[in-house]
Structure formats: structure tokens, C-alpha cells
ZADRENFI-737711 format. One line per 5 residues: number of its first residue (from 1); their letters; for each residue y, x, z of C-alpha. Coordinates in Angstrom, 2 decimals, padded with zeros to 5 digits, always signed. Layout:
N
NUM = a = Y:X:Z; ...
REM end
This chain:
399
1 = mdsak = +028.69:+004.19:+064.32; +031.08:+006.10:+066.50; +032.35:+009.30:+064.90; +035.02:+011.84:+065.76; +036.33:+013.89:+062.84
6 = ieraa = +038.17:+017.16:+063.19; +039.78:+018.29:+059.98; +040.15:+021.99:+059.25; +041.73:+021.75:+055.81; +042.93:+019.35:+053.13
11 = kvrrp = +041.17:+016.03:+053.00; +041.19:+015.78:+049.22; +038.05:+017.08:+047.62; +038.74:+019.59:+044.89; +037.36:+018.74:+041.45
16 = nsrtm = +034.14:+020.51:+040.49; +033.59:+021.73:+044.06; +030.30:+021.37:+045.84; +029.89:+019.69:+049.21; +027.52:+021.35:+051.66
21 = lfvth = +026.46:+019.46:+054.76; +025.04:+021.32:+057.77; +023.20:+019.16:+060.31; +023.05:+020.63:+063.81; +022.00:+019.68:+067.33
26 = argyg = +023.71:+022.19:+069.60; +023.84:+022.00:+073.39; +026.14:+025.01:+073.59; +027.09:+028.18:+071.77; +024.34:+030.70:+071.09
31 = gtekh = +022.67:+032.67:+068.33; +021.96:+029.62:+066.15; +025.59:+028.56:+066.21; +026.83:+032.11:+065.66; +024.56:+032.44:+062.62
36 = llell = +025.99:+029.26:+061.08; +029.60:+030.33:+061.62; +028.86:+033.70:+060.01; +027.45:+031.90:+056.97; +030.31:+029.42:+056.71
41 = srlgd = +032.91:+032.19:+056.81; +031.33:+033.56:+053.62; +031.02:+030.29:+051.70; +034.68:+029.37:+051.33; +035.51:+031.67:+048.43
46 = ggvri = +033.18:+029.76:+046.14; +035.13:+026.48:+046.21; +032.69:+024.87:+048.60; +033.64:+021.89:+050.74; +031.85:+022.17:+054.07
51 = vilcl = +030.88:+019.44:+056.53; +029.22:+020.15:+059.87; +027.44:+017.17:+061.42; +026.94:+017.60:+065.19; +024.45:+015.31:+066.90
56 = yadpy = +025.29:+016.50:+070.39; +027.95:+019.05:+071.33; +030.56:+020.54:+068.99; +030.72:+024.29:+069.65; +032.24:+024.97:+066.23
61 = serln = +035.75:+023.53:+066.10; +037.30:+025.90:+068.61; +035.75:+028.88:+066.81; +036.59:+027.98:+063.21; +038.82:+030.64:+061.71
66 = frsns = +038.37:+030.83:+057.97; +040.11:+033.09:+055.51; +039.60:+030.74:+052.58; +041.24:+027.48:+051.54; +037.95:+025.61:+051.66
71 = eievr = +037.81:+022.21:+053.29; +036.03:+022.25:+056.65; +035.22:+019.08:+058.49; +033.35:+018.71:+061.78; +031.85:+015.31:+062.51
76 = qeanl = +030.04:+014.07:+065.59; +027.56:+011.23:+065.26; +025.45:+009.40:+067.81; +022.50:+007.02:+067.62; +020.95:+008.30:+064.42
81 = ntwkd = +017.48:+006.95:+065.23; +015.99:+005.68:+061.98; +015.87:+006.84:+058.40; +018.30:+004.03:+057.59; +020.87:+005.48:+060.01
86 = wyrvf = +020.54:+008.88:+058.35; +020.64:+007.31:+054.89; +023.98:+005.65:+055.66; +025.51:+008.90:+056.97; +024.33:+010.89:+053.96
91 = rsikp = +025.62:+008.25:+051.56; +029.03:+008.30:+053.26; +029.36:+012.10:+053.05; +027.76:+012.46:+049.61; +026.75:+016.14:+049.90
96 = dvvvf = +025.29:+018.08:+047.01; +023.38:+020.29:+049.45; +022.17:+019.53:+052.97; +020.99:+022.22:+055.39; +019.18:+021.20:+058.58
101 = vygwi = +019.73:+023.82:+061.27; +016.89:+023.97:+063.78; +017.65:+025.81:+067.00; +014.20:+024.62:+068.08; +011.57:+022.62:+066.25
106 = wclpp = +012.18:+019.29:+067.96; +015.99:+019.25:+067.81; +016.20:+017.10:+064.64; +013.94:+014.11:+063.92; +011.65:+014.16:+060.86
111 = vaalg = +013.29:+010.93:+059.60; +016.47:+012.95:+058.96; +014.84:+014.76:+056.04; +013.46:+011.46:+054.75; +016.93:+009.91:+054.89
116 = arlag = +018.33:+012.83:+052.87; +015.62:+012.44:+050.24; +016.16:+008.70:+049.90; +019.93:+009.17:+049.75; +019.42:+011.23:+046.61
121 = irrrf = +020.69:+014.58:+047.92; +019.65:+017.02:+045.25; +019.13:+020.16:+047.33; +017.65:+020.08:+050.83; +017.01:+023.09:+053.04
126 = aiyhl = +016.09:+023.94:+056.62; +016.81:+027.02:+058.72; +014.51:+027.68:+061.69; +015.70:+030.03:+064.43; +013.12:+029.89:+067.22
131 = ippvp = +009.37:+030.39:+067.16; +007.86:+026.98:+067.98; +005.33:+026.39:+070.76; +001.68:+025.94:+069.84; +001.13:+022.18:+069.36
136 = fkieg = -000.60:+020.39:+072.21; -004.20:+019.53:+071.36; -006.03:+016.56:+072.81; -009.38:+017.70:+074.15; -012.43:+015.56:+074.80
141 = kslrd = -015.20:+013.91:+072.80; -014.83:+010.31:+073.89; -013.99:+007.59:+071.34; -010.55:+007.22:+072.91; -009.84:+010.96:+072.57
146 = rvrri = -010.96:+010.91:+068.95; -008.69:+007.97:+068.15; -005.75:+009.65:+069.91; -006.32:+012.81:+067.86; -006.02:+010.76:+064.66
151 = igrra = -003.41:+008.06:+065.35; -002.02:+008.77:+068.82; +001.67:+009.42:+069.48; +001.27:+013.21:+069.46; -000.84:+013.06:+066.32
156 = rhrws = +001.74:+010.89:+064.55; +004.51:+013.27:+065.54; +002.54:+016.28:+064.34; +001.76:+014.62:+061.02; +005.42:+013.69:+060.55
161 = lavqp = +006.32:+017.33:+061.10; +003.71:+018.27:+058.50; +005.31:+015.90:+055.97; +008.88:+016.97:+056.76; +008.80:+020.50:+055.19
166 = rlfhk = +007.55:+019.00:+051.92; +010.88:+017.20:+051.70; +012.73:+020.53:+051.78; +013.21:+022.70:+048.74; +012.92:+025.72:+051.01
171 = ticvs = +012.48:+026.41:+054.71; +014.26:+029.61:+055.75; +013.04:+031.46:+058.84; +014.94:+034.17:+060.70; +011.78:+036.21:+061.28
176 = navrd = +008.26:+036.55:+059.90; +006.95:+035.46:+063.29; +008.77:+032.12:+063.01; +007.52:+031.67:+059.45; +003.91:+032.49:+060.36
181 = alvrd = +003.96:+030.05:+063.30; +005.31:+027.20:+061.17; +002.67:+027.80:+058.49; -000.22:+028.35:+060.93; +000.50:+025.75:+063.60
186 = yrfpr = +002.55:+023.09:+061.80; +001.11:+023.23:+058.27; +004.33:+024.22:+056.52; +003.52:+025.21:+052.89; +003.92:+028.99:+052.75
191 = rktat = +005.17:+028.85:+049.16; +008.11:+026.72:+050.32; +009.08:+029.04:+053.17; +010.98:+032.33:+053.16; +012.10:+034.91:+055.70
196 = ihngv = +015.71:+036.04:+055.77; +016.32:+038.07:+058.89; +019.41:+037.74:+061.02; +022.02:+040.45:+060.54; +024.85:+042.11:+062.40
201 = smtdf = +028.16:+043.66:+061.36; +027.79:+047.42:+061.17; +031.57:+047.74:+061.40; +032.12:+045.52:+064.43; +029.25:+047.18:+066.29
206 = apsra = +029.76:+050.78:+065.24; +029.10:+053.20:+068.14; +032.19:+054.16:+070.14; +032.00:+055.62:+073.63; +035.58:+054.98:+074.77
211 = pgati = +035.15:+051.24:+075.52; +031.95:+051.98:+077.43; +033.67:+054.55:+079.61; +036.30:+051.96:+080.50; +033.64:+049.45:+081.55
216 = raklg = +031.82:+052.05:+083.64; +035.03:+052.92:+085.44; +035.76:+049.22:+086.00; +032.34:+048.68:+087.60; +032.39:+051.92:+089.58
221 = lradd = +029.58:+053.55:+087.60; +029.41:+057.32:+087.23; +029.14:+059.04:+083.87; +025.67:+060.36:+084.80; +024.28:+056.98:+085.97
226 = fvlis = +021.44:+055.63:+083.82; +022.60:+052.17:+082.81; +020.60:+049.36:+081.24; +022.36:+046.56:+079.37; +021.01:+043.04:+078.88
231 = tarls = +022.87:+040.29:+077.01; +021.19:+036.93:+077.30; +021.61:+033.34:+078.33; +020.59:+032.91:+081.97; +017.68:+030.58:+081.33
236 = eekgi = +013.92:+030.59:+081.89; +012.85:+031.65:+078.40; +014.85:+034.89:+078.62; +012.63:+036.27:+081.40; +015.49:+037.90:+083.30
241 = divlr = +013.51:+037.70:+086.54; +011.09:+040.22:+085.01; +013.86:+042.79:+084.56; +015.10:+042.22:+088.10; +011.62:+042.66:+089.58
246 = amgel = +011.26:+045.87:+087.58; +014.59:+047.05:+088.95; +013.31:+046.35:+092.45; +010.23:+048.51:+091.81; +012.38:+051.35:+090.48
251 = wrtql = +014.67:+051.18:+093.51; +011.68:+051.45:+095.85; +010.46:+054.55:+094.00; +013.99:+056.00:+094.26; +014.34:+056.31:+090.48
256 = pckli = +018.08:+055.73:+089.92; +018.96:+052.93:+087.51; +021.76:+050.39:+087.08; +021.77:+047.11:+085.15; +024.71:+045.25:+083.59
261 = mvgeg = +023.74:+041.63:+082.92; +025.99:+039.88:+080.37; +025.60:+036.13:+080.05; +025.94:+032.70:+081.63; +023.47:+029.91:+082.24
266 = hlkde = +022.04:+027.43:+084.69; +019.93:+030.08:+086.46; +022.97:+032.08:+087.56; +022.77:+031.14:+091.23; +019.00:+031.61:+091.34
271 = ltaqv = +019.18:+035.03:+089.73; +022.06:+036.09:+091.96; +019.94:+035.17:+094.97; +017.05:+037.19:+093.53; +019.32:+040.22:+093.16
276 = qslgl = +020.32:+039.94:+096.80; +016.78:+039.40:+098.07; +015.59:+042.51:+096.22; +018.39:+044.59:+097.71; +019.91:+045.24:+094.29
281 = sdhvf = +023.50:+044.16:+094.91; +024.74:+047.73:+094.33; +022.54:+048.21:+091.26; +022.86:+044.98:+089.24; +026.21:+043.77:+087.87
286 = mvgfq = +026.29:+040.18:+086.61; +029.49:+040.00:+084.58; +029.08:+036.54:+083.00; +029.83:+035.60:+079.41; +031.94:+038.10:+077.48
291 = ddvkq = +033.70:+037.52:+074.14; +033.64:+041.26:+073.44; +030.05:+042.25:+074.16; +030.32:+045.55:+072.30; +032.26:+047.29:+075.07
296 = ylmag = +029.45:+046.48:+077.49; +026.77:+047.65:+075.08; +028.63:+050.93:+074.71; +028.55:+051.34:+078.51; +024.76:+051.50:+078.44
301 = dafvl = +022.07:+054.09:+077.82; +019.47:+051.53:+076.73; +019.08:+047.81:+076.10; +016.51:+045.46:+077.64; +015.41:+041.91:+076.74
306 = tsyre = +012.18:+040.55:+078.26; +012.10:+037.06:+076.73; +009.15:+034.71:+076.60; +010.29:+033.05:+073.34; +012.56:+034.24:+070.54
311 = glpfa = +013.24:+033.98:+066.83; +015.19:+037.16:+066.09; +017.93:+037.67:+068.71; +021.36:+038.84:+067.67; +021.47:+040.66:+071.02
316 = ileam = +018.81:+043.13:+069.91; +020.43:+043.75:+066.53; +023.84:+044.29:+068.13; +022.34:+046.80:+070.56; +020.63:+048.63:+067.69
321 = acglp = +023.87:+048.75:+065.69; +025.55:+050.32:+068.74; +022.84:+052.97:+068.78; +020.94:+051.79:+071.85; +017.17:+052.20:+072.13
326 = sivsn = +015.64:+048.96:+073.35; +012.94:+047.65:+075.65; +011.83:+044.25:+074.30; +008.96:+041.85:+074.86; +006.51:+041.31:+072.03
331 = vggna = +007.54:+037.75:+071.15; +009.04:+036.19:+068.04; +010.71:+038.69:+065.74; +011.52:+041.25:+068.45; +008.93:+043.71:+067.16
336 = eavah = +010.23:+043.25:+063.60; +013.48:+044.86:+064.75; +012.19:+047.27:+067.41; +009.27:+049.45:+066.35; +007.28:+050.72:+069.32
341 = nvngi = +008.09:+054.35:+070.14; +010.33:+054.52:+067.06; +013.61:+052.92:+068.09; +012.46:+051.47:+071.38; +009.53:+050.31:+073.48
346 = vvnpg = +007.72:+047.00:+073.04; +006.09:+045.47:+076.12; +003.91:+042.45:+076.73; +005.85:+039.36:+077.87; +005.82:+038.90:+081.64
351 = svdev = +004.59:+042.41:+082.44; +006.73:+043.90:+085.21; +004.61:+047.07:+085.27; +005.18:+047.76:+081.56; +008.93:+047.26:+081.94
356 = veais = +008.98:+049.66:+084.90; +007.04:+052.20:+082.86; +009.38:+051.81:+079.86; +012.55:+052.21:+081.93; +011.05:+055.21:+083.72
361 = yfith = +010.23:+056.81:+080.39; +013.80:+056.39:+079.14; +015.20:+057.85:+082.36; +012.92:+060.88:+082.37; +012.96:+061.60:+078.61
366 = peers = +016.64:+061.83:+077.57; +015.89:+063.77:+074.38; +013.43:+061.14:+073.17; +015.89:+058.43:+074.13; +018.55:+060.19:+072.04
371 = rmsqv = +016.19:+060.35:+069.05; +015.43:+056.62:+069.33; +019.16:+055.94:+069.56; +019.78:+057.54:+066.18; +016.87:+055.69:+064.61
376 = arsra = +018.09:+052.38:+066.07; +021.47:+052.69:+064.37; +019.93:+053.80:+061.08; +017.38:+050.98:+061.13; +020.11:+048.42:+061.83
381 = cnefd = +022.23:+049.69:+058.91; +019.32:+049.79:+056.47; +017.51:+046.57:+057.37; +019.84:+044.22:+059.26; +023.30:+044.52:+057.75
386 = ieakm = +024.88:+041.08:+057.96; +026.58:+041.23:+054.57; +023.26:+041.82:+052.81; +021.49:+039.11:+054.81; +024.23:+036.54:+054.25
391 = qelkq = +024.21:+037.29:+050.53; +020.45:+036.60:+050.46; +021.01:+033.30:+052.27; +023.84:+032.26:+049.96; +021.73:+032.95:+046.89
396 = vlls = +019.02:+030.60:+048.18; +021.34:+027.80:+049.26; +023.65:+027.90:+046.24; +021.04:+028.51:+043.53
REM end
């Protein structure tokens, strides 16, 4: 098999150290990859040798910056199609612990877990980040339909997914919504699942108005402008078109509002055209991907994310830590972070009218918005501190 290895430390394995293997299938850098890097940065002090196995892209190497002396290796593998292929890879790495990182439910094949079991890896875990779609059901009462429901390709795939979690010691979900969906729709044993929410650094995202003022000046925004912030990948599941349509409605009713859109993605040109067609060129600022998202969050009065599918977005938690009340769609774990009328407003996915109503409420009720801002920061500190969440995750994986 072809493999490219990028060493990040000494090649000699330290005696009595444990090897942890993380299996990933990343197509870019997003919340799933950020979560893994946050975890890895906290594992090195325990004498842990770390291997990251990338089945597609490698978004990790350029971002690895560890304080510890732990050994970090990034490998890329292709053509892992059968359990025998996986078995050979696992036997060559010889990990004590393997963690399968699922950005979405189909990203790793079920035979990967089987290969780990047959290779004799003692501890096997999975981390699920995104709420899975409801499985497709074959309708009909004909003999052919009945056979397809039992032994058809979709049925075989669904049954393999039902077997897979029984090969894990524990399946960790980033939200209760993800956990409930896996148990309800994919027959994951609830006793072998656990929820450990994503977290955010309360220090890195502490409220500070100075950076926000700089961004406002850079974009030509006045201090008294009401500014919405959205940080998201520019893709279909993020529902950005819903926010833009809501902005168009607000503009027609002459309710002043601005939007700063932080993020890149394949829909950039399409969304830019939508901004222009709605006459929002002076109201919507698409600033692309930003390494330092905090300064943009601090330029806003509220945060908005109208996704169709989520697990538990870091974007929401970062906005909360910065003290922003949020408007979020009721999908995935969004409502586990944002309580309706407590630290934000929860709307139904795809509802332009509800988004318009929520934004209007924030604009016309500054005192209530200020109250929600304080609650957002407090809730983030108490329930989503990254150090506490990473400690929970380490205890499970290293137990």
C-alpha cells in the first residue's frame, strides 16, 4: 500500500508508553478536525505516542504544534477496502487504543472496526460529530420489496452499521441529539454510548470590544449599526441562503441590519450572486475564512446559524463564550447550547419568517438582548469549558 508518513517527533517508541491511533476521513478542515487537534494537544503529557491515519486529506500536519515531547505521526493510506486491508494496517501500527473519528456516519467503512477487533487492539472507540440522516426505508409489499428489506444492499449496509457499534467499547457523541439518533435509527446500544459535548476555550474567546471596533472600522460599519455574525462553511447544509433571504425581508421593511459572513466553501459564488440579486451588497460582508474568528465575533451584536444538519457546532459555543446571543435552527445539538429565550432564539430549520422575527426582536429589544448576552457567556463557562470537556474525553479513552 502507498503511504506517506510525516514525522512530528522521535521515531523511537518510549518504553511503557501507549500508542493511540486516530482514524479519520477528512475532506478539509472543520469542527471535527479542530476537535481532534484540541484533544491531541492534551494527550502528550501522559507519555502517549500518537498516530493519525488519514484516509483522504491531511489537514493536520500543517496545524500540529504540540507543547509536549510526545511522538506524533501522520500517515495517509489509500485502498483500505476489506477487513484484511485494515487488519494489515492495524498490525503494522500496533496501537493499544484506536479511535475512529466520524465526521459523518458513512465516512469510515464498518469493516474498519472489524479489522481492529481481529487485529487484537484492546481498546476501540468511536467519536461521532454529526447527526446522521434517517435511514432510507424500502416501501412496498411485493415479494421483491420484502426480500430487498431483508437482504438487499441497503439492508446489508444498515445491518453492518448495527453490528459495528458492538465492536466499540464506547461510542462518544458530541451532543445528545447525535446519541439519540444513533440509538433510535441505527440500533446503537445505548449502554455503550455516551455524550461528551464539544467545548471552547473561555480564555481565547473572552469578551473584548477593542478587536470588534477595529473590524467595524475596517468594513465601514458605524458603532450604532446592528450587526449579525455568522461563521460557517459555505455549503448547503449550513442554510446560509435562509439568512440572506431574511436579510432581504428586513431591508424591504427598512429595519436596519448588517451581516458579516465568515467562511469559505463551494457555494461562495452562488451566495455572492444571491446577495447581489437581493440588493444586499451594502449590507452583507463576505470576508472568507479567518484564522482569528474572535475579532469578527466581537464586532457583532448577535450570532446566527440556520443549519439543516449539525452535531454541536464550535461556532455557536465560540459565539456564546464571546457573550453573543444567538439565533439557531433547531437541529442537532444547537438547542442543547442555546435555550430558547434564555441565551438566544431557536427557530425551525428553513423558516425565513422565524429568522426575520428573531432578528427583528433582537434589534428592537436591546435590553433583552443584553440580558441574553450575559447568560450566553455564563452558560458557556459553566457547561462548555473545553478543559472540562477534554478531561472527560481523556478519562474515557485512557481508562
